[in-house]
KEVOMAR-688991 format. One line per field, with one value per residue (C-alpha): residue in three letters; x, y, z. Coordinates in steps of 0.25 Angstrom, whole numbers, plus 5000, padded with zeros to 4 digits. Each point is the difference from the previous one (the first is absolute). Layout:
N
rest	(ALA/...)
east	(X/...)
north	(Y/...)
up	(Z/...)
This chain:
649
rest	(MET/LEU/LEU/ARG/LEU/ILE/PHE/CYS/PHE/PHE/ILE/ILE/LYS/GLU/ALA/PHE/CYS/THR/ASP/PRO/GLU/VAL/VAL/VAL/LEU/ARG/ALA/VAL/ARG/GLY/ARG/ASP/ALA/ARG/LEU/PRO/CYS/GLY/GLN/GLY/LYS/VAL/PHE/LEU/ASP/GLY/PRO/ASP/SER/TYR/VAL/LEU/TRP/LEU/LYS/ASN/ASP/ARG/ASP/PHE/LEU/TYR/ARG/PHE/PRO/ASN/GLU/ASP/SER/GLU/ARG/ARG/LEU/ILE/ASN/ARG/ASP/ARG/ILE/TYR/GLY/THR/SER/CYS/ASP/THR/GLY/ALA/CYS/TYR/ASP/ASP/THR/SER/LEU/LEU/LEU/LYS/ARG/VAL/THR/GLU/GLU/ASP/SER/GLY/ILE/TYR/ARG/CYS/ARG/VAL/HIS/TYR/GLN/ALA/SER/PRO/SER/LEU/ASP/PHE/VAL/ILE/ASP/ILE/ARG/LEU/VAL/ASP/SER/PRO/GLY/LEU/PRO/ARG/ILE/ILE/ASN/GLU/ALA/GLY/ASP/GLU/ILE/LYS/ARG/GLY/TYR/VAL/GLY/PRO/LEU/SER/LEU/GLY/SER/ASP/MET/THR/LEU/ILE/CYS/GLU/VAL/ASP/ASP/ASP/GLN/PRO/ASP/THR/LEU/VAL/TYR/TRP/ARG/ARG/ASN/GLY/VAL/ILE/LYS/GLU/ARG/ALA/HIS/THR/ILE/ARG/PRO/GLY/VAL/LEU/ARG/ALA/ASP/VAL/HIS/VAL/HIS/ASN/ALA/THR/ARG/ASP/GLU/LEU/ASP/ALA/HIS/TYR/GLU/CYS/LEU/ALA/GLN/ASN/ALA/ASP/VAL/THR/GLU/PRO/LEU/SER/ALA/SER/VAL/VAL/VAL/LYS/MET/TYR/LEU/PRO/PRO/ILE/ASN/VAL/GLU/ILE/ARG/LEU/ASN/ASN/ASN/PHE/ASP/PHE/GLU/ALA/GLY/GLN/PRO/ARG/VAL/VAL/ASP/CYS/VAL/ILE/VAL/GLY/CYS/VAL/PRO/PRO/PRO/SER/ILE/THR/TRP/HIS/LEU/GLY/ASP/VAL/LEU/LEU/ARG/PRO/THR/VAL/HIS/LYS/GLU/LEU/HIS/ASP/GLY/ASN/TYR/THR/VAL/SER/SER/LEU/THR/LEU/ALA/PRO/SER/LEU/GLN/ASN/THR/LYS/HIS/ASP/LEU/VAL/CYS/ARG/ALA/HIS/ASN/SER/HIS/LEU/PRO/ASN/GLY/VAL/PHE/GLU/ASP/LYS/VAL/THR/LEU/ASN/VAL/GLY/PHE/ARG/PRO/LEU/CYS/ILE/SER/THR/ARG/GLU/GLU/THR/ILE/GLY/ALA/VAL/GLU/ARG/GLU/ALA/GLU/THR/VAL/VAL/CYS/ILE/VAL/GLU/ALA/SER/PRO/GLU/PRO/LEU/GLN/PHE/SER/TRP/THR/PHE/ALA/ASP/SER/ARG/THR/LEU/TYR/THR/SER/VAL/LYS/LYS/LEU/PRO/GLY/HIS/THR/HIS/ARG/TYR/SER/SER/THR/LEU/THR/TRP/LEU/PRO/ARG/GLU/SER/ASP/ILE/GLY/ILE/LEU/LEU/CYS/ARG/ALA/THR/ASN/ALA/PHE/GLY/GLU/GLN/LYS/ARG/PRO/CYS/SER/TYR/THR/ILE/SER/GLU/GLY/GLY/PRO/PRO/ARG/ALA/PRO/ASP/CYS/VAL/VAL/LEU/ARG/SER/TYR/PRO/HIS/ALA/ILE/ARG/ILE/HIS/CYS/GLN/LYS/GLY/TRP/ASP/GLY/GLY/ARG/THR/GLN/THR/VAL/TYR/LEU/GLU/LEU/LEU/ASN/ALA/ASP/GLY/THR/LEU/VAL/HIS/ASN/ILE/SER/ASN/THR/ALA/GLY/GLN/PHE/GLN/LEU/PRO/ASP/ILE/ALA/ASP/GLU/ARG/ASN/LEU/THR/ALA/VAL/VAL/TYR/ALA/ALA/ASN/SER/ARG/GLY/ARG/SER/GLU/PRO/LYS/THR/LEU/HIS/LEU/GLN/THR/ILE/THR/PRO/ILE/SER/ALA/SER/ALA/VAL/LYS/LYS/TYR/SER/GLN/THR/ALA/SER/TRP/THR/PRO/TRP/LEU/GLU/GLY/ILE/GLY/ILE/VAL/GLY/VAL/ILE/ALA/ALA/ALA/VAL/THR/GLY/SER/ALA/ILE/CYS/PHE/LYS/ILE/ILE/ARG/SER/LYS/LYS/ASP/ALA/ILE/GLU/HIS/ASN/PRO/ASP/LEU/VAL/PRO/ARG/SER/ASP/GLY/THR/PHE/HIS/ARG/GLU/PRO/ASP/PHE/THR/ARG/GLU/GLU/ARG/LEU/VAL/GLY/THR/THR/ASN/ILE/THR/VAL/ASN/GLN/LEU/ALA/SER/CYS/GLN/ASN/GLN/TYR/THR/PRO/SER/PRO/VAL/PRO/SER/CYS/ARG/VAL/LEU/VAL/GLY/CYS/SER/ARG/PRO/PRO/PRO/GLN/ASP/SER/CYS/PRO/ALA/THR/GLN/HIS/SER/TYR/PHE/VAL)
east	(4829/5008/4991/5001/5016/4999/4990/5010/5012/4993/4997/5014/5005/4991/5004/5015/5003/4992/5009/5001/4993/5007/5003/5001/5010/5005/5014/5006/5007/5015/5000/5003/4990/5000/4991/4995/4999/4987/4999/5014/4996/5007/5008/5009/4999/5013/5014/4994/4989/5002/4992/5000/4996/4996/4994/4990/5002/5012/5011/5008/5003/5004/5002/5001/5008/5012/5015/4998/4990/5007/5012/4990/4995/5006/4993/4995/4990/4992/4986/5003/4991/5000/5011/5002/5011/5002/4988/4990/4995/5000/4998/5012/4990/4995/5005/5006/4998/5009/4995/4988/4997/4990/5007/4998/4985/4994/4997/5010/4998/5007/5001/5002/5007/4998/5008/4987/4989/4994/5006/4992/5000/4996/4997/5001/4996/5009/4994/5007/4995/5007/5006/4992/5005/5010/4993/5002/4999/4996/4995/4988/5007/5001/5015/5007/5008/5013/5009/4995/4994/4989/5001/5005/4987/4997/4990/4986/5002/4993/5006/4994/5006/4995/5005/4996/5003/4998/4993/4988/5000/4988/5007/5010/5000/5005/5001/5008/5007/5005/5010/4996/4985/4990/4994/4992/4997/5000/4987/5000/5000/5001/5002/5013/5005/4998/5001/5000/5001/5005/4996/5006/4993/5007/5012/5006/5014/4995/5003/5014/5008/4987/5002/4989/5001/4991/4999/4995/4998/4993/5007/5000/5013/5008/5004/4992/5006/5001/5004/5002/5002/5004/4995/5009/4996/5005/4996/5003/5004/4991/5008/5013/5005/5012/5003/5006/4993/4993/5013/5001/5012/5013/5012/5008/5011/4998/4998/4987/4995/4985/4993/4988/4992/4991/4990/4993/5006/5001/5010/5009/5002/5011/5001/5005/5002/4998/5004/4992/5005/5013/5000/5007/5007/4996/5011/4993/4989/4994/4988/4994/4989/5000/4999/4988/5008/5011/5008/5009/5010/5006/5010/4997/5008/4991/5005/4992/4996/4993/4990/4986/5003/4992/5007/4993/5002/4993/4998/5000/4993/5004/4987/4991/5006/4988/5000/5007/5004/5007/5002/5005/5004/5004/5014/5003/5015/5007/5012/5003/5004/5015/5009/5004/5013/5011/5008/4998/4996/5005/4990/5005/4989/5000/4992/4986/5001/4991/5007/4995/5003/4995/5000/4998/4998/4995/4988/4989/4989/4999/5005/4990/5009/5014/5006/5012/5008/5010/5012/4992/4990/4989/4992/4992/4991/4998/4991/5003/5002/5002/5011/4996/5007/5003/4991/5004/5007/4994/5005/4997/5005/5003/5000/5003/5007/5013/5005/5012/4996/4998/5015/5003/4994/4986/4994/4988/4992/4988/4989/4991/4991/5013/5006/5009/5013/5012/5011/4996/5005/5010/5004/5010/4996/5011/5001/4998/5006/5008/5007/5015/5010/5002/5013/5004/5011/5005/5002/5005/4995/5010/5003/4992/4988/4999/4992/4996/4994/4994/4996/4988/5001/4987/4990/4994/4987/4996/5003/5014/5006/5015/5004/5013/5006/5011/5010/5012/5012/4995/4987/4991/4988/5002/4989/4990/4992/4993/4997/4992/5009/5013/5006/5006/5005/5008/5004/5010/5009/5013/5012/5008/4988/5001/4985/4995/4988/4991/4990/4989/4987/4987/4986/4988/5006/5013/5013/5012/5015/5006/5012/5010/5007/5012/5001/5013/5007/4996/5011/4996/5005/5013/5002/5013/4990/4992/5011/5006/4987/5000/5013/4997/4988/5008/5007/4987/4999/5014/4998/4987/5008/5010/4990/4993/5012/5004/4987/5001/5014/4996/4989/5009/5010/4989/4995/5014/5002/4986/5004/5014/4993/4990/5010/5009/4988/4996/5015/4999/4987/5006/5012/4992/4995/4990/4992/4987/4995/4985/4990/4999/5015/5005/5008/4997/5006/4992/4992/4994/4996/4990/5004/4994/5009/5012/4997/5008/4992/5000/5005/4994/5009/4993/5007/4992/4999/5000/5014/5004/4997/5012/4998/5009/5000/5003/5012/4997/4992/5000/4992/4986/4998/4993/5009/4994/5009/5001/4995/5009/4991/4997/4987/4998/5003/4990/5003/5003/4988/5000/5002/4996/5010/4997/5010/4999/5002)
north	(5242/4989/4990/5004/5000/4986/4996/5005/4993/4987/5002/5004/4988/4991/5006/5000/4989/4989/4987/4998/4988/4987/4992/4986/4993/4986/4996/4986/4991/4999/5010/5015/5010/5015/5009/5013/5013/5007/4990/5004/5015/5007/5013/5007/5015/5005/4995/5000/4991/4985/4987/4991/4985/4994/4987/4999/5015/4997/4994/5008/4993/5010/5014/5008/5007/4993/4999/4992/5009/5012/4995/4999/5014/5009/5013/4999/5011/4993/4993/4985/4990/4986/4993/4988/4989/4988/5003/5000/5013/5000/5012/5001/5004/4985/4989/4987/4988/4988/4986/5003/4992/4999/5011/5010/5000/5011/5015/5009/5016/5008/5015/5011/5012/5012/5012/5010/4991/4992/4986/4987/4987/4987/4987/4986/4987/4989/4986/4988/4989/4988/5000/4995/4989/5002/5002/4990/5002/4989/4999/4993/4986/5002/5001/5010/5010/5002/5006/5015/5001/4994/4997/5004/5004/5003/5010/4996/4990/4997/5000/4997/5002/4994/5004/4992/5003/4991/5008/4999/5014/5008/5013/4995/5005/4994/5008/5003/5012/5002/5011/5005/5001/4990/4990/4989/4997/4986/4991/4987/4988/4991/5001/5007/5002/5014/5001/5011/4998/5009/4997/5007/4997/5003/5005/5013/5007/5007/4986/5001/5001/5002/4998/4991/5000/4992/5006/4995/5010/5000/5011/5015/5004/4988/4998/4989/4986/5000/4990/5006/4996/5007/4997/4998/5000/4997/5011/5003/5014/5012/5006/4997/5012/5003/5015/5007/5014/4999/5000/4988/5004/4993/5005/4989/4996/5009/4994/5004/4995/4995/4997/4989/5002/4989/5005/4991/4987/4990/4994/5009/4994/4997/5009/4996/5009/4996/5008/4993/4985/5003/4999/5012/5001/5012/5008/5003/4994/5006/5000/5013/5004/4986/4992/5007/5005/4992/5007/4994/5009/4997/5007/4999/5004/4994/5000/5004/4985/5001/5011/4997/4988/4999/5002/4991/5000/4988/4997/4986/4995/4986/4998/5005/4992/5001/5016/5007/5015/5009/5013/5003/5011/5001/5006/5011/4999/5010/5010/5015/5004/4996/5007/4990/5008/5000/5011/5014/5004/5013/5008/5011/5010/5013/5011/5001/4987/4989/4989/4986/4992/4985/4996/4985/4993/4987/5001/4992/5004/5009/5014/5012/5010/5005/5013/5007/5010/5009/5007/5013/4991/5001/4988/4994/4987/4990/4988/4985/4990/4986/4993/4988/4988/5003/4997/5011/5010/5014/5012/5015/5010/5014/5011/5014/5012/5002/5013/5005/4997/4986/4996/4991/4988/4995/4990/4990/4994/4990/4999/4988/4994/4997/5014/5009/4993/5001/5002/5008/4998/5011/5007/5010/5012/5007/5009/4992/5002/4992/4988/4999/4994/4985/4994/4990/4988/4995/4985/4992/4986/4992/5001/5013/5003/5012/5001/5012/5000/5013/5003/5009/5013/5007/5001/5015/4995/4993/4987/5001/4993/4999/5003/4996/5006/4993/5010/4998/5007/5011/5001/4992/4993/4986/4995/5007/4991/5001/4991/5002/4991/5007/4987/4999/4990/5004/4988/5000/5012/4998/5002/5010/5009/5013/5002/5010/4998/5011/4995/5009/4998/5008/5000/5009/5012/5000/4993/4998/5004/4991/4991/4996/4987/4999/4985/5002/5000/4985/4990/4989/4987/4997/4988/4997/4998/4990/4993/4999/4995/4989/4996/4999/4992/4990/4995/4997/4986/4997/5006/4992/4987/5003/5003/4987/4992/5007/4996/4986/4999/5006/4990/4988/5006/5000/4986/4995/5007/4995/4986/5001/5005/4988/4990/5006/5000/4985/4996/5007/4993/4986/5002/5005/4989/5010/5002/4991/4996/5002/4993/5010/4998/5013/5000/5009/5002/5001/5009/4997/5011/4998/4999/5013/5007/4995/5004/5010/5012/5007/5014/5009/5010/5008/5010/5011/4995/5014/5001/4988/5007/5007/5013/5011/5007/4990/4989/4985/4997/4988/4989/4999/4986/4992/4992/4988/4994/4985/5000/4997/5007/5015/5005/5005/5014/5010/5008/5015/5009/5009/5015/5013/5011/5015/5010/5015/5010)
up	(5329/5008/4994/4986/5001/5006/4988/4989/5007/4999/4986/4996/5007/4993/4986/5002/5010/4995/4997/4985/4994/5001/4986/5001/4990/4999/4999/4996/5011/4996/4989/4999/5002/4997/5008/4993/5007/4995/4989/4995/4996/5012/4995/5010/4999/5005/5005/5014/4997/5004/5001/5012/5001/5014/5004/5010/5003/5008/4991/4991/4987/4989/4996/4987/4996/5006/4997/4987/4995/5003/4991/4989/5001/4990/5005/5014/4999/4989/5002/5002/4994/4995/4994/4990/5003/4990/4992/5011/5007/5014/5010/5009/5012/4999/5010/4996/5008/4997/5000/5008/5012/5011/5009/4987/5002/5007/4999/4992/5001/4988/5006/4989/5006/4990/5001/4996/5004/5011/5003/4993/5006/4992/5007/4994/5006/4995/5000/4994/4991/4994/4986/4989/4991/4988/4987/4989/4986/4991/4985/4994/5001/5015/5000/5008/4994/5007/4988/5002/4986/4991/4986/4990/4994/4986/4994/5002/5010/5013/5014/5014/5013/5013/5014/5012/5015/5012/5011/5008/5007/4996/4997/4991/4985/4988/4987/4987/4996/4985/4999/5014/4997/5007/4990/5007/5014/5007/5003/5009/4992/5013/5014/5003/4986/4993/4985/4990/4984/4989/4986/4987/4987/4986/5006/4994/5000/5013/5008/4997/5012/5009/5015/5006/5016/5009/5014/5013/5011/5013/5008/4999/5003/4995/4985/4994/4995/4985/4988/4986/4986/4987/4987/4988/4986/4986/4991/4985/4996/5000/4989/4991/4993/4992/5003/4988/5003/4987/4992/4992/4991/5002/4994/4993/5009/5011/5013/5008/5013/4999/5014/5001/5012/5006/5010/5010/4998/5012/5001/4992/4986/4991/4989/4985/4988/4985/4988/4989/5002/5007/5016/5007/5013/5009/5006/5014/5007/5013/5009/5006/5010/5008/4987/4995/4988/4992/4991/4989/4992/4986/4993/4985/4988/4988/4986/4988/4998/5013/4995/5000/5009/5013/5014/5010/5015/5006/5015/5005/5013/5002/5009/4988/4989/4991/5000/4989/5005/4990/4993/4987/4992/4985/4998/4990/4998/4991/5001/4997/4986/4997/4989/4990/4996/5011/4993/4997/4986/4993/4992/4990/5000/4991/5005/4993/4993/5004/5009/5004/5011/5003/5015/5002/5013/5006/5010/5006/4999/4988/5003/5002/4994/4997/5005/4993/5009/4993/5006/5003/5007/4990/5000/4988/5001/4989/4997/5001/4989/5001/4993/4991/5003/5015/5012/5009/4991/4997/4993/4999/4989/5003/4988/5003/4995/5007/5006/5006/5014/4996/5000/5012/5006/4995/5009/4997/5011/4999/5011/5002/5012/5008/4999/4992/4993/5011/4990/4987/4986/4998/4988/4997/4991/4992/4989/4987/4986/4990/5004/5005/4991/5001/5004/4989/4998/4987/4999/4987/4998/4991/4989/4994/5009/5010/5013/5006/5014/5006/5014/5000/5008/5007/4989/5005/5003/4987/4993/4993/4988/4997/4985/4993/4988/4993/4992/4991/5001/4990/5009/4991/5007/4999/5010/5008/5010/5013/5012/5012/5008/4995/4995/4986/4990/4988/4992/4988/5004/4993/5009/4991/5000/5008/5006/5009/5009/5005/5012/5007/5007/4996/5006/4996/5007/4992/4999/5009/4997/4989/5003/4990/5000/4991/4995/4993/5014/5001/4997/4992/5002/4992/4991/5008/5012/4993/4994/5015/5004/4989/5004/5014/4997/4991/5013/5007/4996/5004/5014/5002/4996/5010/5011/4998/5000/5013/5006/4997/5005/5013/5001/4998/5010/5010/4997/5002/5014/5004/4996/5007/5013/5001/4997/5012/5009/4997/5002/5014/5003/4996/5010/5011/5009/5008/4988/4999/4987/4997/4992/4989/4997/5008/5013/5013/5013/5013/5002/4987/4989/4989/4986/4996/5011/4993/4985/4994/4996/4986/4998/4989/4994/4988/4992/4993/4986/4994/5005/4992/4987/4994/4992/4995/5014/5009/5001/5000/5012/5010/4994/5007/5006/5011/5009/5007/5011/4998/4985/4989/4988/5000/4995/4987/4997/4995/4987/5002/4998/4988/5003/4993/4999/5000/4998/5005/4989)
């Protein structure tokens, strides 16, 4: 029994007390090294778990968690795992050695104390190696690329990148990575030089901003040395699109924002807008999504003349001068229907008697229909007719039998592809009937003619005519005439005749109340007034003669005064020793003035010529004349215009 227990003890000791496997890892002298604990996959199962790092099983180096990690913990009871800092993920249980020296080589033990499981040990043997040479990236011509990028390339071009590393250590690896994925590994071209090439044939858009990295590595716990370049390209746009949401209709004069989106153009393009042959200026230009999208916005308010013209958005890439990248749309410019009449019309309607109303609008394109809405909200629809002789004018006719509920406002609206008419044509429906009596004024034209002007009243809903009946004192009909405008001319009416005029209006629905005009109340022009006019007219030649003599006298007087002033100035000049004679015969005092500045200007006085005409109603006026300062002769007088005299009777 005792032998059996001893045998079991040695078996358990062999199973649980055996030292863990030692892992040999290389570190580069003079550079940082990060030692993983359990290959970076250690997870602590509770707040009482921890990790200890020892060197040569005696020197304590590091404990996790520590004060720094405790401050980062939000919940101390959670399971603590790996963390990521500055884009790279490291386990906080790893040990960081700064600038490794010979003293850092040796055996390192990572002991993990679990809360609910047995402890585990991981042993690492660190051995030092020399750093490999720095990678150099060169092109096919053998020139080293130092600016950090290659290109710009164009679509379909080829590219070759060469990486060389000077190193003779057998364990050194040189390889290319493209966007983090290993592409090519190096081979030895000559002793002590490693080289790795990467070739790109028929470059596509995928090469834009591709990150090529050459790495030289000969250690396990030290980051490799690297050199990298980024590929630059000149690319035409993938797509140029004017975005109108499938709505190519533009309302004339109404501004609308139009966007042009250019996708995939590198570098971002310049954008121009064209409407027909006219170059437009965009209102907004912006780049989105790291330059992959370029958007140009244009506020456009076209006119009817722009309809059927092409709106073009053109992208220009200065590095691709031979490419034409554009999108175009054909504009359909129009406008909603507009009512021709700006005033409200009145319609006289009689119940159960057919009434017709015509609604005229301007629209582009042609209206689809007309709708008529009555006061009681009843709506009728009518067809469209184009008016001849007008490009954009259309009409519609409504004929209906009025009823009592139709009295009120009738609205006419037209609708086309741009929408319904905003301001309807408005009609007022009133009760129709005979017209209203006209208002008339009687005028007499000298000597025996009578004119009668009548202002028509409301027509009652039908076309009206004004009638005039001229009666003698005994009621006998002398004249019976009619006129649609209400204007009458009665010639050869003797003054001594005592006449009466009866005026009324009539339409198909009846006649208005008559109005009587008593022509005998009109005072004729007396013979004495005519004689007085003749006598007054006989004095006209004398008054005209007096006016002419006055004008001549004023001109002579003005000339004498001018002559006297000029003579006095000349005498003053001759007796003034400070005045210096000039070559043109004039004199000046310093500083000099030009002759033009000393000239006496002219003054025009114009009198209304009609005021100079005397008649029987005004006294003799002031004669009209034009006075010119410094001139001795007045201009000729115009004759008085003839006038036509009218007398109210």
